[in-house]
C-alpha positions in Angstrom: 120.6 76.5 139.6 118.8 73.6 139.5 115.4 73.4 140.1 113.9 71.1 142.0 110.7 69.5 142.3 108.4 69.0 145.7 110.5 66.6 146.6 113.4 68.2 145.6 114.4 65.8 143.3 115.7 68.2 140.1 113.2 67.4 137.4 114.5 67.0 133.2 116.9 70.0 132.0 114.9 72.8 130.4 111.9 72.9 132.8 112.2 77.0 133.2 111.6 78.0 128.8 109.0 75.4 128.7 107.0 76.8 130.8 107.9 80.0 129.7 106.3 79.8 126.3 103.5 77.8 127.6 102.5 80.8 130.0 102.9 83.1 126.9 100.5 81.0 125.5 98.1 81.5 128.3 98.2 77.9 130.4 99.0 79.4 134.4 102.5 79.1 136.5 100.6 76.7 138.8 99.4 74.1 136.7 102.8 74.0 134.3 104.9 73.7 137.3 103.0 71.2 138.8 102.3 68.9 135.3 106.2 69.2 134.8 107.4 68.5 138.3 108.5 71.8 139.5 108.1 73.3 142.9 106.2 77.2 141.9 108.6 79.2 144.1 111.7 77.6 142.5 110.5 78.2 139.2 110.4 82.3 140.2 113.4 81.3 142.7 115.9 80.5 138.9 113.9 82.5 137.5 115.6 85.4 139.4 118.4 84.3 139.5 121.4 85.9 137.6 122.3 84.6 134.6 126.7 84.2 135.1 129.3 84.8 133.1 129.5 80.7 132.2 126.7 80.5 131.4 126.5 82.9 128.7 128.9 81.9 127.2 128.0 78.8 127.1 124.7 79.9 125.7 126.9 81.9 123.1 128.7 78.9 122.2 126.5 76.5 121.1 124.3 79.1 119.2 127.9 79.8 117.5 128.1 75.9 116.6 124.8 75.5 115.0 124.9 78.4 112.8 127.3 77.6 109.8 129.5 79.4 108.7 130.1 82.2 106.5 132.2 80.6 103.1 133.8 83.6 101.6 132.7 85.7 98.7 135.0 83.6 95.9 133.0 80.6 97.2 130.4 82.2 97.2 127.3 81.2 94.6 126.1 83.6 91.0 123.2 86.0 92.8 121.4 85.5 89.4 122.1 81.8 88.5 123.9 81.9 85.5 127.6 81.4 86.2 130.6 83.2 85.4 130.2 82.2 81.3 
């Protein structure tokens, strides 16, 4: 579900996490919504909407792309730094 500002135009994507972080830091919700161009009612509506399985999978895939795969044990560096001599 897309957030929309007071004019019915969607703002830049990702406004809700930004608003949540600002509110956690002590900023008022109404001020954050006004600055980011999001209607306060739509912000709360978006927060109440449950996450769909598709959204969960996309988030999981995004995180999986960011986390590097662990190399096999035979390729890992020696934790002592002394080498194998």
